[in-house]
C-alpha positions as CSV (number, residue, x, y, z in Angstrom):
1,M,31.2,-104.4,-81.9
2,A,30.5,-106.1,-78.1
3,D,26.5,-106.1,-78.7
4,K,24.5,-105.0,-74.6
5,K,24.6,-108.6,-73.1
6,T,28.7,-109.2,-73.3
7,L,29.4,-105.5,-72.4
8,R,26.7,-105.7,-69.2
9,K,28.7,-109.2,-68.2
10,K,31.9,-107.5,-68.4
11,Y,31.7,-104.5,-66.7
12,I,29.1,-105.8,-63.8
13,Q,32.6,-108.0,-63.5
14,L,34.9,-104.9,-63.7
15,R,33.1,-103.0,-60.9
16,G,32.7,-106.1,-58.8
17,N,36.4,-106.1,-58.3
18,L,37.1,-102.6,-57.3
19,T,37.7,-102.3,-53.7
20,P,35.7,-99.1,-51.4
21,D,38.8,-97.6,-50.9
22,F,39.4,-97.3,-55.4
23,V,36.2,-96.3,-55.5
24,E,35.2,-93.6,-53.7
25,E,38.2,-92.0,-54.3
26,M,37.6,-92.2,-57.8
27,S,34.2,-91.2,-57.6
28,L,35.7,-88.0,-56.0
29,Q,38.1,-87.0,-58.3
30,I,34.4,-87.9,-60.8
31,A,33.0,-85.3,-58.4
32,N,36.2,-82.2,-59.6
33,Q,36.8,-83.0,-62.9
34,A,32.6,-82.1,-63.5
35,L,33.7,-78.8,-62.1
36,K,34.6,-78.3,-65.4
37,L,31.7,-79.2,-66.7
38,P,29.4,-76.3,-69.1
39,I,26.3,-76.9,-67.4
40,W,26.9,-75.4,-63.6
41,N,24.6,-72.0,-64.6
42,K,21.7,-74.3,-64.9
43,T,18.6,-74.9,-62.7
44,Y,17.5,-78.2,-62.4
45,Y,19.6,-81.1,-61.5
46,H,18.8,-84.6,-61.6
47,I,21.2,-87.2,-60.0
48,F,21.4,-90.4,-59.0
49,L,22.2,-91.8,-56.1
50,S,24.3,-94.4,-56.2
51,I,23.9,-99.0,-55.3
52,A,26.8,-99.0,-53.5
53,S,26.7,-102.7,-53.3
54,K,26.8,-102.6,-57.1
55,N,29.8,-100.0,-57.2
56,E,28.8,-97.4,-58.7
57,V,30.5,-93.3,-58.6
58,N,29.0,-92.8,-55.5
59,T,27.9,-89.4,-56.0
60,D,27.2,-87.8,-53.4
61,Y,30.5,-85.4,-53.9
62,L,28.2,-84.1,-56.9
63,L,25.4,-84.1,-54.8
64,H,27.4,-81.6,-52.1
65,I,29.1,-79.7,-54.9
66,L,24.8,-79.0,-56.1
67,Q,23.8,-78.5,-52.7
68,G,26.7,-76.0,-51.5
69,K,25.8,-74.1,-55.6
70,E,22.7,-74.2,-54.0
71,K,20.9,-75.8,-57.5
72,S,17.5,-77.5,-56.9
73,I,18.1,-81.2,-57.0
74,V,15.5,-84.2,-58.7
75,V,16.0,-87.5,-56.8
76,S,13.9,-90.8,-59.0
77,K,12.3,-93.4,-57.7
78,A,10.7,-96.4,-59.9
79,D,8.2,-98.5,-60.2
80,F,9.9,-101.8,-61.6
81,K,5.9,-102.7,-62.3
82,T,5.0,-99.8,-65.0
83,G,9.1,-99.4,-66.2
84,Q,8.6,-95.7,-65.4
85,M,10.5,-93.5,-63.0
86,K,9.1,-90.5,-60.8
87,H,11.0,-87.9,-60.0
88,F,10.9,-85.5,-56.6
89,L,12.7,-82.4,-55.4
90,L,15.6,-83.2,-52.8
91,Q,14.6,-81.4,-50.3
92,D,16.2,-80.9,-46.4
93,N,13.1,-82.5,-45.0
94,T,13.4,-85.7,-47.7
95,I,13.1,-89.3,-46.7
96,L,15.4,-91.3,-48.4
97,K,14.9,-95.4,-47.9
98,I,16.6,-98.5,-49.4
99,S,14.4,-100.2,-51.7
100,K,14.2,-103.6,-52.4
101,W,17.1,-103.4,-54.7
102,G,19.4,-101.8,-53.4
103,I,18.7,-98.5,-54.6
104,P,18.6,-94.8,-51.9
105,E,15.3,-93.8,-53.4
106,P,13.1,-90.8,-51.9
107,V,9.5,-92.1,-50.6
108,S,7.3,-88.8,-51.2
109,G,7.4,-85.5,-51.9
110,I,6.8,-82.0,-54.5
111,E,7.1,-84.0,-57.9
112,L,8.7,-82.5,-60.9
113,S,8.2,-83.2,-64.7
114,P,11.2,-84.4,-66.6
115,E,10.5,-81.4,-68.8
116,I,11.7,-78.8,-66.2
117,L,15.2,-80.5,-66.4
118,D,18.6,-78.6,-67.2
119,V,21.1,-81.3,-66.0
120,V,20.6,-84.6,-65.9
121,F,24.1,-87.3,-64.5
122,V,23.3,-90.6,-66.3
123,P,24.2,-93.9,-64.3
124,L,25.8,-96.3,-66.7
125,L,27.5,-99.6,-66.9
126,A,30.1,-98.9,-70.6
127,Y,29.5,-96.4,-73.2
128,D,31.4,-95.6,-76.8
129,K,33.4,-92.7,-78.2
130,I,30.3,-91.3,-79.4
131,G,28.3,-91.2,-76.6
132,H,25.7,-94.3,-76.7
133,R,25.6,-96.1,-73.1
134,I,24.6,-99.5,-72.1
135,G,22.9,-99.4,-68.7
136,Y,21.3,-102.6,-66.4
137,G,19.3,-103.7,-69.6
138,K,15.6,-102.4,-67.5
139,G,15.2,-99.3,-69.9
140,F,14.4,-97.0,-67.4
141,Y,16.8,-94.0,-68.0
142,D,16.1,-95.0,-71.5
143,R,12.2,-94.1,-71.3
144,F,13.4,-91.2,-68.7
145,L,15.7,-89.2,-70.2
146,K,12.8,-89.9,-73.5
147,N,10.9,-87.1,-72.2
148,C,13.9,-84.5,-71.4
149,K,13.8,-81.6,-73.5
150,K,15.9,-81.3,-76.1
151,N,18.4,-79.1,-74.6
152,T,18.8,-81.6,-71.5
153,Q,22.4,-82.1,-70.8
154,L,23.4,-85.8,-70.2
155,I,26.3,-86.4,-68.7
156,G,27.6,-90.0,-68.2
157,L,29.8,-91.1,-65.0
158,S,32.0,-93.5,-65.2
159,F,36.0,-95.6,-63.6
160,F,36.7,-96.4,-67.2
161,E,37.5,-95.2,-71.0
162,P,34.6,-95.5,-73.4
163,E,34.5,-98.7,-76.0
164,P,34.8,-98.0,-79.3
165,E,31.6,-98.4,-80.3
166,I,28.5,-100.0,-79.4
167,F,25.0,-101.6,-81.1
168,F,22.5,-98.9,-80.4
169,E,18.9,-99.0,-80.9
170,A,16.5,-95.5,-82.4
171,T,15.0,-96.0,-78.9
172,D,18.4,-95.4,-76.9
173,V,19.4,-91.8,-76.3
174,P,22.8,-90.5,-76.3
175,L,25.3,-88.4,-73.7
176,N,26.5,-85.3,-74.2
177,F,29.4,-86.3,-71.7
178,C,30.5,-88.3,-69.9
179,V,32.8,-87.7,-67.0
180,T,36.1,-89.8,-65.8
181,P,38.1,-90.1,-63.3
182,K,40.7,-88.1,-65.9
183,K,39.3,-86.6,-68.1
184,I,35.8,-85.0,-69.7
185,I,34.3,-86.8,-72.7
186,D,32.7,-84.5,-75.3
187,F,30.2,-86.7,-77.6
188,Q,28.6,-83.2,-79.1
189,N,31.6,-81.1,-80.0
190,N,35.1,-82.7,-80.1
191,P,35.2,-86.2,-78.6
192,L,38.2,-87.0,-76.0
193,S,39.0,-82.7,-75.9
194,L,37.7,-81.4,-72.5
């Protein structure tokens, strides 16, 4: 079983080798796959805004789907001093600014509690066959996801296939699904099924 540090390094390198065209094409495929998820009857959707320099899945396509379905969209702002995130309703007049870490974030707006969220699209570097994920190691999402309600659907987005197994800690919050360009993995019911 590979440790988190090794996997983090591996996937940062793998993503670093991706071309901009590949990232766009695969991100579009991921958004199209996501339409098959059993989540579209919900109200509040939290989405991460991609860090382009890190070749993250471009969530603009998912954002357009959510806007087209007239869903309430929530985005975050990270506080690196406290290690916490604040969550804001994304509105037509929301001003987004790129933070010094390259993260597009709302300047201000209507703050919402994580407890209101029905669905969270979760960024990740790697994940395994039972839904454990590895992020960048700062723990922002683990702290945030603990404050969501029990039935909030947590959905990872990845260009890559799962690792066989990732070392996880009791504080880690597992995903319900992961969407790749080719398929959806359902960790609750039948892994690798959809």
